[in-house]
N, C-alpha and C positions, 0 to 999 in steps of 0.2 A: 190916671183913674182906672183904666182897664186892668192893669196889673194888680192894683189894690183890690179891685172888685173880685177878680178871679182868685186871688189869694184868700180873700175873706170866705169865698164859697168853698175853696179847697180845705181850709181850716175847719169849716163847719162839717164837711163830710168826713174829715179825718177823725173828728171826735166820736163819730158813730161807726168808725171802721169801714167806711165805704170808699172804694177806689174809683176815681174818675179819670177817664182818658180824654184829653182835649182833642177834639176832632179837627183836622187841618182844613183850612180854607173855609170861606163863608158860602160856597156854592154847593154844600153837601146835598141839599134837597134837589138842586138841579141835576146833580150827578145821579141821584136815585130816581129822578123823574117824579118827585112828589110835590114840588112847590106849586102853589096856585098863583094865578096872575095877580099882580099888584100887592103881593104880600111883602111886608117889610122885613129885610134881612136882619137876623139876630147878630149880636156882637160876639158871642162865644157859644160854642156847643160842646157839651160834655157827655160822653157815653158811660153809662153805668150798667151793672148787671140788672137783669129784670127783677131778680129777687130783692135787690137793694133799693128799688125805686121809691117805695113809700118811706123808708127810713131816711133816704136822701132828701126827699121833699120836706119832711117834718124838720130835719136838721137845718135846712136852709131857711125855712120860715121862722124857726126859733132865733136865727141869727140876723133877722131883719129883712129877708127877701120876701117879696109879695108875689103870690101865685096869680098869674093871669090878671094883672091889674086892669086891663082894658075890657074885661068881661063883666057882665052884670052879675049880681049875687047868685041868681038862679043858674046861669051858665057856668059860673065858677063851681057851684055845687055839683053840677053834672060832670064837670071835668074831674073833680075829686072821685066821683063814683067810677068814672072810666079808668082812672089810675088805679083805684083799689082793685078793680076786677081785671086789670091788665087789658083793657079794651082800647087804650090809647098808647101810642109809642113815644110820646113826648109831652113835656110841660114847660111853659115859659115862666120865668120868674124875673122880677125887676128889683133893682136896688139902686136908688139914687140916680135913675136914668140909664143904668147899665142893664142890658137884657142878657140873661143867661138861659140857654135852652138845654134842658136835661133830656137825654134820649136813652131808650132801652128797646128791647125786643117785645113786641106786643103779640098777644094770642091771635088777633084777627089778621095779622099780616105774616102768616107763617113763612112764606117764601122770603119776604124782605126781612123778617125777624131773623131767619137763619143767616141771611146775608149780613146783617148787622153783627150778629154773634161771630160770624167768620171774620169780619173786619176787625172786631175787637181782639179776638184770639190771635190774629195775624200781627196786629200792631203792638200788642202788649209785650211780647218777648224782647223787642228791640227798643221799647219805650223807657224813658228815664224822667225823673222829676225835672221840670223846667221852671223858667221864671214865673209862669202863671200859677205855680203851686200844685198843678195837676201833673200827672204823667203826660209826657209829650212824645210823639213818635220820633224815631231817629230819622236823619236826613235820607238814608237809604230807603226807608219805608215811604217817605213822601214822594221820592222819585218813582217808586213802583206804583204808588197811587195814581200818579199822572200817566204812567206808561200803560197800565192795565185799562184805564178808561178809554184808551185809544186802540188797544189790541185785544181782540176777542178771538176765540177759536173759529176755525173755518169748518166747512162741511155742512152748511145749512142753507135753507132757502130763505124767503122773506120772513122776517120775524117782527113782531109788534115791538115798538120802542120800549115799552115797559119790560118786556122779556129780555131785550138787549141789555137794559140797565141791570137787571138781576144777573144776567149771564156774566157781564163784565165784573160785577162786584163779587160773584162767586169765584171768579178766577183771580181776585185780588190777592188772596192768601198765597197762591202759588208765586205770583210776581214778587211779593214781599219776601217770601222765603228765599227766592233766588237772590235778591239784593242783599239780604242779610247774610246768606251763605257766602256770597262773593266778598262782602266786607270782612268776614271772619278769615277768609283766605288771604286777605291783604290787598284786594283790588280796590284801593282808595287813592284819590277820589274817583268815584264812579263816573264823573263827568269828563274825565280825561280821555282823550282819543289819540289813536295813532293813524297815520295816513299812509296808504300804499297805492300803487297804480297797477292796472291791468290794461295795457295799451293806452287808449285815451280816457279810460274810466278811472275816476278817483274813488277809492274805497276808504271810507272813514270808519274805524272800528273803535267803539267805546271800551274803556277798561271793563274787564269782566266778560267780554265776548271773545270767542275763539278767533285769534288773529290769522289772516291769510299767511300761509308759509310760501316760500319760494316755489314749492312743488304744486301749489294750488293752480297756478297758471298752466303748468304742464298737465295737470289732471283735466283742466278745462279743455285744453287742446286735444288731449286723447279722447275726451267725450265727443268733441266736434268731429274728429276724424272717424269716430265709430258710429256716427249718426246713420240710421238706416235710410235708404234712398226712397223716402216717401215725401209727398207734398204736405206742407203745413204740419210738421212733426210736433208732438206734445212731449216736452222734456221736463223731468222733475229732478231737482237738486235736493237731495235729502241731507239734512244737517247743514243748511246753507250758511249759517253764521251771519256775517255782515254782507253776504251776497255776491262775493267775487266771482265764483264759478257760474252762478245763474246769470249774472249781468254780462259776463264775457260771452256766454253762449247766445244770449239774447241780442248782443251787439253784432256778433258775426253772422247769426242766422235770423234776420228780421222776419222771415217767413214762419219762424217757430213760435209756439206759445210755451213760455218757460215758467215753471212754478217752483218756488223755493220754500222748503218747509223746515221748521226748527221748533223745538220745545221751549226755547227761551223767548219770552216777550221782549227782553232787551235786545236780543239779536234781530228779531223780526222788525222791530222799530228801526234799528240801524240800517237793515237791508232796504227797507222802504224809503228811507231818506236817501240812500245812495242811488236807488233807482230813479227817484225824482230828480236828483242832482244831475244824473246822466241823461235825463230826458228819454228814457226807454219806456215804451208803452206796451210792449209785448211780454212783460214779465210781471208777476205778482207774487206776493209772499203771504203765507198763512201760518199760524201757530198750531202745531200738531206733531204727533209722534209718527215718524216714518211717512207712509203714503196716505193720502186722503182716501178713505174707504169708497167714496163715490167714484173716484178715478179707477180704483181697482175693479169695482163692479162693472164699469163700462168697458174695461179692457181696451183703452185707447192710447196708452202710453207708448211712445216710440223709443224713448231713451230714459234711463235712470242713472244718475251719477251720484256717488256717495262717498263721503269720508266721515262716517259716523264714528263715535267713540268705540274703540275696540281694545284699548290697553287693559291688561289684567289689573285688578285692584292693587297688587303688591309691586307693580313696576315703578321704579324710581322716576320722578318727574322733574325735569329741569328746564322746560320750555317757557315757563312764565305764563302759561295759559290756564284758565280755570279747570278744575278737576272734572266737572261735568262735561267738558268738551273733549276730554281725553279718555277717561276711564269708562269702560263698558260694563255691562251687567254680567253676572255669573262669574264663576271662578276663573275662566279663561278670557273673559271680557267680550265674548263673541255672540252673546245672545241677541243683541240688536241686529247684528249682521244676519243671523239665522232667521229672525223675524222678517227682515227686509227681503231676503231671498224667497221666503214663503209668499209674501205679498206680491213680489215682482212676477212670479210665475203666473199669477192670476191677472195682473194688471197690464202686462206688456202685450202689444200686438204680436202676431206671429212674425218672427224675425226681429223683434225688438231687442234692444241691448241693455245690459246692466253693467256699469263700470264701477268696480270696487277698488279702493286703495287699501292694501293689506301687506303684512309681512309674509314672506314665503311660508314660514311654519304655520301661520294662521290659515293661509289658503289651503294647506294640506289637511287641516282639520275639518274644513267645511266643503271641500271639493266634492266629496261623495254626496253630501246633502244636495248641493246645487245640481249635479249631474242627474241624481235620482229624481229631482223635481222637474227636470226637462230644460235645464240651462247648460249649454255646452260652451266650454271655453274656446274662443276663437283666436285670442292673442293675449300676450302679456307685454307690457311696456315698462322699461326701467324708468324710475323717477330720478330726480336730482339728488335724492338721498338713497344710498345703497340699500338701506334696510327695508325700503318700501317698493312695492311693485304695483302697477295698475293692471288689474285683470278684467278683460272684456269678455262678457258672457252673452250668448245669444239664446233667445227663447225658441224652443221647439214649436213648430207650427201647430201642434195638437196638444201641447202640455196643458195650457190653461183651459182649453175647451173640454178636455177629458175630466179635469178637476171640477169644472162647473157642472158637467153632466153627472158627476158623482155626488153632487149635493153641495158644492161650494157656492160662493157668491156669484150671482148672475145679474144680467142687466135688469131683470125684474125687481131687484132689490134697491135700485136707484130711487131716491126720494122724488 
């Protein structure tokens, strides 16, 4: 009955050249924070463009669907007025006991309307006609839908639940683009995982997340050996991936607070799962690029360790890892490293350390920048791969302070 009903609706919309996207799962309102208590769940929900709403409703009614059958004539008339003036964001229709909800972006819910538009634009490129007769999102998009609902950007204080819902949905497009990009690179199925170990810690890495290499443990050991002699150090693992380095440091140094950052929602979710499985409570992960601005402003970081993407775009790749985990920005691939150095100068405590994994010729390109900013090389450690070296840099005791005095970010900018 369900398939027959949705196909009937899809055929009606196709006659008037309206494209409908079948929204996944029946808890859509719950995810957006819109459902009222006691409301009966609908059987199917379809997203259409706002400009097509009236045409879609008329086409459905002509094909036998009844608009809001539970409403009185007066309230049904008001519903039509709300639809005409785009003051409502949805309408329910019934056909032989099957309820179809039509959704679009309304003028009165500009923030949520923008969110719905973003969801539609994000889901449509990977959508394809399905058994329902409507366009249906690809499996990769559905996985991102679930991931993003659990992963939101960090760097904020208490937020109202409705704002959290909007924030999560506004980041949905990013998560879906990541999934779709990974699928195009051949990382399928995305539910596949590889397992590695760092001491007693098991690291599970899903397909599409940068896998820990053999030198990852060596980089973690170098970071631990380079830790400044301070009590309760704050350590940041930039580009954490599935969290091996952050979790290794957290395990060896239970007195430390370890933060792992990554731009990938998929990676952050994997890292959080690995932390929970390891039972480590002194580590947390947040989605963001490079360093959390709040930490930089407070200048409390004792150690930064990073293996962020630094390969130039034209370098042949054969590691089997996703492109975004290897290839940096700019022609030489080092722009992210330059940005991290700039942030580290302001974020490290006096005597704090920055540990970078680079090729020697890459280090020669940015050494002048690092030293000019107040980061002095204290050592270099050979890795298990001859082409990479771990460079340990120490913050000058006055570098960050002088930058703050000159107008940089200071403690007063902390929210």
